[in-house]
Structures are given as C-alpha cells and as structure tokens.
N, C-alpha and C positions, 0 to 999 in steps of 0.2 A: 503492498500500499504504501503511495506517495507521500512524502513528508508535505506538511500544509504549514501554512502561518500559526496556525493554534500553536502545532508542536512546538514549532522554535520560542514564541511566545511562552509557555511554557516551562520549558528548559531555562531560559533567560530570566523570568522570573518579572515579566513585564505583559502589558495589553497586545492584543493582534495589532492594535492600531498604530503602537509604536512599532512594531517590527515593519509595518508596511511605510511608516514615515524616514523609518531608519534606512530601508532599500532605496528612498528617493533622498538620500543625505539631506534631511529635514534640518533647518537649523535651530526648529524647536527642541531637538533631542541632544541633551549632552553628549561628550567625546565618549565619556565612561559607559553612557547606556549603550552607545551606538557599538562601543568594543565588545561590551558584553553581549548583544543580540549578534554580532557579528562571528563572534566564537561559537556561540549555538547553532549557527546557521552551517558553520563549518566542520562543527563535531556532528551533525544531523546529516549534513550532504546535501543542506535543502538549496535548490537553485530557484532564485526568485524569477516570477513571471514578470516582468519588467512592463510588459503592456499592460498587465492587472495592475501592477502598485503604481504606474503612470496616471491610473484613471481620473484619481483626482484632480491633477494637475493638468491632463489633457482637455484641451478648449474644445470639446465638440459642440459644447452647448444644446447637449440632448441627455434628456431624462427618461429611463425606461418605466413604464406602468407596467407593472404585473399583476394580472388577475389571478384568482384562483384557478387551478387546475380544473377542469369541466370539460365533458363532451358536447354540453349544449347549454345546462342550468343558467350557467352565469351571464351568458349572452343573452338570455330572456330577463335576466333581475336590470330594473331601470335604474337602483340605486348606484350601481356601477356608472351608468351614463353621466347620473348628477355629479359625481365625485370627479369624472374625468373633466365634464364641463367648466368646474370648478378650477380644477388645474390647469386647464387650457388658458381660463381666463387669467389666470396670476401669470403664465409662462409666457404669452403671445408677447406682450407690450416689452417683455425682458429679453426678447430676442432670445429663449429658450423653445427648443422644439420638443416633442414629446414622440415616443413610440411604444405602442401598446405590444406586450408579450402576452401569450395566451396560449394553451395547450393543453389536449386531454389526461397529461399525467405530470406527476412533478418531473420526471426526466426529460421530457419534451421542453417543459419551461427551463430546466438549467441548462440543457445542450443551445438555448436562444442565447441565455445570458454568456454562458461561456462563450459562444461567437462574438457576440457583441463587445464583450471584454478584452479578446485577443485583437480585436480590428481598434479599440479605443472609440469605440461609437457611443458610449454613454459616460457621461460624468457621476450619475448615480443612479439609483432604483427606488421606485417607491411601490410598495406592496399594498394593494387596497384589500388586504385581509390580515388577521392573525390567527393562528392555531397553535395546538401544541405540537412540539418533535417535528417543527418544518423542517426539511430538507434543504429548501430553497435558504431561509433566513441562516441555518449553518454554514452554506455554501460561502453566502455574503458574507457571513461574520469571520469565516476561518480564513477567507481570501482578503480580508481586510477591505472589503470594497464596501464604498458607501450606501446606505440605504435609509429609508423611512420609513416606519410603519403606519399604517391605518389600521387601530386597533390596539388594545393593552398589549406590551410586550411578553412574553410567555419565556423566552430566554434570553439571556443576557440583558435583564432590565436595567441596570444601569449604564450600559455601553450604547444604548438603543434610542435612537430619535422615535417617538409616534406620538401619533393626534388620536383622539378617542373622545368618545362620549362618556359619561357616567352611566354604564349600562346597567351596573347595580342599583344605583339611584333611580333609576328609569324605571325598571323593574319592581321596585317597590313602591314608586309613585303611582303606577299604573295600575296594580293591584287593589292599593288603597282607594282610588279612584271608583273601581268597581265596589269596593266594599262600601263606600259612601252612599252609592245609588240602593243599596240594600242586600247586595249582593253576598252569600255565607259559603254559597259552594261554587267556588272558583278552582278552576282546572289552566293546566299549562300546556302548552303546546309549542315544541321549539324544533330547530334543526339540530345536526348533529352537533354535540357537546365538545367536541374536538376544536370545535369554532368558539372563540374565547367570549363573543357579544352575546351569543345564545346563550351559552354557560353562564355569563354574568347576569341576563334579565332573568334567568330562571332562579339563580341566586337571590336575586333582588326580590322575587313574587314569592320564594320560601320564608325569606327572612319578614316579607311584611305580615305571611300567614300568621308565623311565628308570634309577631309583635301584637297583631289583633285576636289573638287566643282562639283562630282558628287551627284545625289539625293538617299537617302535610300527608297526604293520601297517595301512596305510590300510583294507583290507575289515574288518578287525575295528573298525572306528570308523563307526557307523551313526547318523545324524540322520535322524528320523522324525518330524515334525510332529504333534501330536496330532491335527490335522483330518484325518490319513491313514494312521491307525491300520487301515482297513479292507483296507490296500494293503500287504501283507506280503511284496511280493516281494522286495526285498533283503535282508531276514532269512531268506528261502527259502533264497535260494540260499548265504547264509551257512551255514546249518544243512544244506544238503545237501552242502558242497563236502567235498573230503576232508581239508581242513586245518580241520574245524570245531572252535570252542574246546568246552574243558572248563567253561567258567565264563562267564557275562557279568552286567557290571554295570550296571544299567540306573537312568537319573536319577531315575525317577518310577513309582510304583507302578500307576499307569495303565498307562504303557508295558509294564510286567513284565506284568500280567494279560494283555496282549496279546500278546505273546511265549510265555507257558504254553497261549494258544490254538493258536498257530502250531504249537507244540512238539506237542502231542496231534496236530493234524492231520498231522503228519508222524512220527507215530510213536515222537517223542524224546522219552523218559522223564525225569522230574525228579524228586529230583536224581541218578538213576543214569546218566543219560547227559550231563547239564548241570545246571550249579549255576546257580541266578539268584539275584541280592542285588540290593535296589532301594533307595528311599528315600521317606520321609514317614511311614511305618507308619501308614498310613490303614487305614480300614476293610477296604478292597479286600485289604490283605496278610493280614489275619486271616480272610478269607473264602474265599480261595480253597485248591485243594487240590494238591499240599501248600503249608502256610501257609510265606508269604514271609519270610525273613529281610532285615531291613529297617533302614536308619538312621533311627533316629525324631529329626526336625529340632525337636520341639518348638513345633509349630504354634500351640496355645493360648499358651503363652509369648510367642510371636513377635507373636501378638496383644495380651496385654496390655501389653508393652513398647512395641508402636506406638501403643497408644492413651495410655499413662504421659507419653511423649514428647509427644504432640500436645497434651495438656491440660496440661503443664507449660510449653508454649510458648505455649500461649493466655494462659496465667496471668501468664508472664513474657516479652512477647515481645521483650526485649533479649538472650536468652540464645544462646549461640554454636550453630552446629550441633553437634550429637552424634552419634557413630556408637556403636552396641550390637550387641554378638554375644552369641546365645543358642548355648548348647551343645547338641551333638547327643551320639548314643548310638546303639550297636548292640544290635540285637534278633536273638538267635539261635532261628531256626525250624527247618522241615524242608526247606527248597527246597535248601540248600548241604550236600554231603558232602565228605568228608576223600579224598583219591584216593593211590594211593601215587607217589610221585616216581620217574620214570623217567629 
C-alpha cells in the first residue's frame, strides 16, 4: 500500500496540512519542522505528488463541487440545485468557475478527483454532503487537499472547514411545533442515518420527545434510504396499525412526497388523518397537495457561505478551519392541523 501524507504526518508528529506546506517549502513552516517532516518522508520512502501539493497555489480559479454518490436520486433533489445556485452566485463575480463532480459510487467520484488533482484543474473542493466514514473525505484529508464540507464534520473535525444548519435544534423545534398543535403520537421518517443531517434531525426529535414526557417508540422511527422510496412496506405497516401516529416529522421533502403518495393509496387524508412536517422547503413542498409545512434550511445561503469560505481559504491558506451555522425557519402551510388534546 502506498505511503500517504497522513503516514508522514503521523511519523513526524505534525498535521497533514503541515506536510503539504513543507512539500511546497511554505515560509510559514519553521526550518526545524521542515527538517523533521523531510526526515520522515525519507524514512518512509514518500514521494510527494507535487501536482497535488501545488493545488493550493495553482491559480486555476476553479472549485470542484462534489455531489453524493448516486445512480439517479441526487439529481432529482432540488436541494442541491439551490446550493449550487448559491455557490455560483458567489463565485461568478469573483472570477471563480465551478466543476460539478458526480458518480454512481465513491470510486467513480474519487477517480474524477484524482484526475483533476493530477492536472491541477481545481483550487479546492466543496462536498455537498456529510456522512460517516466517507472515503472521499479520507482521500482529500490524507492528500492534504483543500476542501469545505456542507454539513457537520464527522472526521477530522478540528481540521475541517464546514457549513451547516443546527439540525439537532431544527428537529427539536419541529417536534415541539407538532406537540403545540396537540399531537402526542408523533413519528419520525428519515433517510439513511449515515447521512449526518438526518441523524441529527432524528436526535433532535428524540430529545424533544424526552423533554415533553412522550415515549420514544422504535416502531415510530423509520429510516428509509432514498433509493428505497418505491418500497413503502414499513410505512404502510405503521399507517395501518391500531397505534397509527397523528403526525410524522420527515427529514426531507422527497420522503414527504413519498409519504403523501402512500397515504393516498391507503385512504389516509392529510392533514385530517395525519399531519406531515418536512425539511428543506424545496419545490416539492410547494407543489404537493396539500402543500407541505416545512423547515427551510436556507439551501441557497448554505451554498453562498460554502463558496465564501472556500475562496477565503484559497486566498488565505494559513487560516484556521472555521465552522459556520446557517439559520433555519419554519414555513406553515396546509399539511399540519391542530387537534384536540385528549
């Protein structure tokens, strides 16, 4: 297995970014540290990828935008289009161009990143998602490449620039809103829990239930990967049970649309029989009937903030990693109703 920047950093007792700057003979690194890093490189037989290490100083003025690996589901989600619109709005007047990187799996995405890195075609990368144990993040970090994460960092937290919402708080507030409408049987429908935004919204939901004195029922918490939208068997069982919830908090508008379809097929009326509160306030939320009450996560602003941080770190490479939180807000529509408390 080839030696990486991370291996050199571990042996030298420094960060991967210090190794990367040493490869470029950056003046911010002391002579003693450079000697220690170079000794570790020689000891391990590490050959620097100078095209990769020069990425930070190569003036391509191009930012790679990395979408989650997906066969088709990601391209149907308007959230990413809103984020990319914000990125372009910030980058265009500053003479930075963007290249969208997609792929069916991690390997396809990594291959594209490696190709761009070898040819010096990008100054950095924006990842429009955050998940556990991500091989793409591992590669960028170990190679000392510049990246900004959309979502809370799961790995290398202190060394990662990231932009996020407070999804824990949003999940909590959404659950409390349903409680204030009189709902006491509140379920949660989320996507794959390896995606941190959904996991945090679920945690906020559970935290709110505990604070409100409501039980956390395993059968009320359903995780349904976007790729499995056509299979609504778990949802059908819940909706047909004698203990059917009166409200469901859904982690994404696309899942909420799938839930509305399943309700229609099962003769369940919204909001008379079931209230639905979703996240993202995408085009889907406004096109459904009834229109969805939704938490707006400011996707456009997330894109602007991510691009601003990226360009700031390109132009000021010695800045420490920053964390930014974009506010969310609730938009009330017709998918939730008040019920009498029994």
